[in-house]
Every structure is written in structure tokens, then in C-alpha cells.
C-alpha beads as a LAMMPS data file, in Angstrom:
LAMMPS data file: protein, C-alpha beads

115 atoms
114 bonds

1 atom types
1 bond types

-500.0 500.0 xlo xhi
-500.0 500.0 ylo yhi
-500.0 500.0 zlo zhi

Masses

1 110.0

Atoms # bond

1 1 1 -12.227 -13.932 -9.235
2 1 1 -9.011 -15.144 -10.696
3 1 1 -5.762 -13.979 -9.839
4 1 1 -4.822 -10.473 -10.837
5 1 1 -1.593 -9.550 -11.984
6 1 1 -0.542 -5.753 -11.275
7 1 1 -0.998 -4.914 -15.022
8 1 1 -4.475 -6.027 -14.660
9 1 1 -5.056 -4.317 -11.974
10 1 1 -3.776 -1.159 -13.031
11 1 1 -6.169 -1.667 -16.101
12 1 1 -8.977 -2.592 -13.615
13 1 1 -8.206 0.648 -11.915
14 1 1 -8.356 2.583 -14.933
15 1 1 -11.622 1.250 -16.106
16 1 1 -13.250 2.096 -12.858
17 1 1 -12.409 5.734 -12.939
18 1 1 -13.435 6.029 -16.433
19 1 1 -16.252 4.474 -15.870
20 1 1 -17.807 5.313 -12.318
21 1 1 -15.346 7.729 -11.188
22 1 1 -15.487 10.431 -13.524
23 1 1 -11.679 11.102 -13.617
24 1 1 -8.897 10.634 -11.702
25 1 1 -8.581 13.183 -8.845
26 1 1 -5.263 15.439 -9.070
27 1 1 -1.772 13.887 -7.705
28 1 1 -1.976 15.953 -4.952
29 1 1 -5.533 14.821 -3.932
30 1 1 -4.500 11.476 -4.428
31 1 1 -1.393 11.753 -2.263
32 1 1 -3.527 13.224 0.398
33 1 1 -5.951 10.348 -0.160
34 1 1 -3.082 7.956 0.421
35 1 1 -1.393 9.667 3.605
36 1 1 -5.294 9.248 4.613
37 1 1 -5.446 5.474 4.137
38 1 1 -2.128 4.914 5.663
39 1 1 -3.526 6.752 8.664
40 1 1 -6.278 4.567 9.282
41 1 1 -4.063 1.135 8.547
42 1 1 -1.703 2.866 11.331
43 1 1 -4.850 3.410 13.573
44 1 1 -5.472 -0.672 13.422
45 1 1 -2.296 -1.534 13.798
46 1 1 -1.643 0.939 16.777
47 1 1 -4.760 -1.116 18.410
48 1 1 -4.050 -4.609 17.450
49 1 1 -0.055 -4.455 17.978
50 1 1 0.668 -1.178 19.694
51 1 1 0.097 -0.307 23.366
52 1 1 -3.335 1.840 22.514
53 1 1 -6.867 0.389 22.786
54 1 1 -9.848 1.065 20.816
55 1 1 -12.265 3.299 22.319
56 1 1 -15.627 1.884 23.774
57 1 1 -17.665 1.034 21.000
58 1 1 -15.204 1.281 18.253
59 1 1 -14.800 -0.902 15.638
60 1 1 -11.282 -2.748 15.201
61 1 1 -11.335 -1.489 11.778
62 1 1 -10.680 -3.916 8.652
63 1 1 -6.309 -3.751 7.859
64 1 1 -6.934 -5.746 4.508
65 1 1 -9.860 -3.309 3.214
66 1 1 -7.401 -0.644 4.029
67 1 1 -4.250 -2.082 2.355
68 1 1 -6.687 -2.319 -0.860
69 1 1 -7.444 1.331 -0.300
70 1 1 -3.491 2.188 -0.340
71 1 1 -3.437 -0.194 -3.243
72 1 1 -5.944 1.453 -5.139
73 1 1 -4.601 4.961 -4.552
74 1 1 -1.009 3.974 -5.199
75 1 1 -2.318 2.668 -8.635
76 1 1 -4.292 5.706 -9.657
77 1 1 -1.065 7.656 -8.844
78 1 1 0.915 4.864 -10.833
79 1 1 -1.788 5.698 -13.635
80 1 1 -1.599 9.296 -14.029
81 1 1 2.223 9.070 -14.155
82 1 1 2.347 6.704 -17.030
83 1 1 4.308 4.336 -14.305
84 1 1 4.154 0.498 -15.248
85 1 1 4.165 -0.532 -12.217
86 1 1 5.111 -4.148 -12.374
87 1 1 8.521 -2.942 -14.518
88 1 1 8.833 -0.192 -11.414
89 1 1 8.499 -3.279 -9.163
90 1 1 10.626 -5.285 -10.665
91 1 1 13.641 -2.637 -10.746
92 1 1 12.691 -2.317 -7.321
93 1 1 13.243 -5.488 -6.336
94 1 1 16.449 -5.853 -7.965
95 1 1 17.835 -2.538 -6.533
96 1 1 17.060 -4.099 -3.196
97 1 1 18.558 -7.470 -3.674
98 1 1 21.643 -5.836 -4.979
99 1 1 21.931 -3.324 -2.012
100 1 1 20.813 -5.457 0.782
101 1 1 22.303 -8.540 -0.264
102 1 1 23.825 -9.191 3.259
103 1 1 22.364 -6.356 5.239
104 1 1 19.543 -7.988 6.843
105 1 1 21.488 -11.240 7.507
106 1 1 24.207 -9.040 9.056
107 1 1 21.718 -6.960 11.471
108 1 1 21.844 -8.270 14.927
109 1 1 18.485 -6.776 15.850
110 1 1 16.771 -8.980 13.606
111 1 1 17.894 -11.776 15.847
112 1 1 16.478 -10.514 19.427
113 1 1 13.477 -12.096 20.102
114 1 1 12.608 -9.269 22.738
115 1 1 10.688 -7.351 19.927

Bonds

1 1 1 2
2 1 2 3
3 1 3 4
4 1 4 5
5 1 5 6
6 1 6 7
7 1 7 8
8 1 8 9
9 1 9 10
10 1 10 11
11 1 11 12
12 1 12 13
13 1 13 14
14 1 14 15
15 1 15 16
16 1 16 17
17 1 17 18
18 1 18 19
19 1 19 20
20 1 20 21
21 1 21 22
22 1 22 23
23 1 23 24
24 1 24 25
25 1 25 26
26 1 26 27
27 1 27 28
28 1 28 29
29 1 29 30
30 1 30 31
31 1 31 32
32 1 32 33
33 1 33 34
34 1 34 35
35 1 35 36
36 1 36 37
37 1 37 38
38 1 38 39
39 1 39 40
40 1 40 41
41 1 41 42
42 1 42 43
43 1 43 44
44 1 44 45
45 1 45 46
46 1 46 47
47 1 47 48
48 1 48 49
49 1 49 50
50 1 50 51
51 1 51 52
52 1 52 53
53 1 53 54
54 1 54 55
55 1 55 56
56 1 56 57
57 1 57 58
58 1 58 59
59 1 59 60
60 1 60 61
61 1 61 62
62 1 62 63
63 1 63 64
64 1 64 65
65 1 65 66
66 1 66 67
67 1 67 68
68 1 68 69
69 1 69 70
70 1 70 71
71 1 71 72
72 1 72 73
73 1 73 74
74 1 74 75
75 1 75 76
76 1 76 77
77 1 77 78
78 1 78 79
79 1 79 80
80 1 80 81
81 1 81 82
82 1 82 83
83 1 83 84
84 1 84 85
85 1 85 86
86 1 86 87
87 1 87 88
88 1 88 89
89 1 89 90
90 1 90 91
91 1 91 92
92 1 92 93
93 1 93 94
94 1 94 95
95 1 95 96
96 1 96 97
97 1 97 98
98 1 98 99
99 1 99 100
100 1 100 101
101 1 101 102
102 1 102 103
103 1 103 104
104 1 104 105
105 1 105 106
106 1 106 107
107 1 107 108
108 1 108 109
109 1 109 110
110 1 110 111
111 1 111 112
112 1 112 113
113 1 113 114
114 1 114 115
């Protein structure tokens, strides 16, 4: 499969919803779904990088799959609200670049290797 742009992804998700998904879930349901998927990713990361360990017989999970689920639901929300994510992402990157130009370079915590 060729690389997918954000605009392509928005169209692919909309096409999938229209053909297989019947209709979009409500925005509040999608927010709940997004929260659930983030929780599933958190569970994987807390066991992989944090202090928790998996229960005996528990699958380690697939962080990539959970991130894809998060992306899918995020795209659903954007489509429902008429948001062009390519444009929103570009504007957000400009905002972060202007606001945080020196912020992270001047953060001594980022140079502490004990973390």
C-alpha cells in the first residue's frame, strides 16, 4: 500500500464508515471510544516501560495497533466536525514552533539522563 496522507486517511475512514460502519457514532461515543483506546495504549506502555508487569498469561498487547485505533477514532471525530486535519496539524505545528522556540532547549530536565 502506498503512503497515506492525512487527507487520504480522512477519506479512507469516511469511505469505510459509509460502506461498512453504517454511520458515524455520536461525537460523545467517539470521545468515549478514544478514551478507551488511549487507556489500552497506557496499559501496554505501563507494562513495557513502567513499573507494572503483565499478569500471568496476559498478552503484552500491540502498541502500534492501539495507536492506529486512536488515529482512526481521531479521524472520525475530525470528519464529523468538518475539520481538515492536514490544515489543523500544520497550524498546530506553527503554533508550537512559535510558542516553544527555545522552551525545550532551555529545560534542564531534558538534559538529565537519570530519567
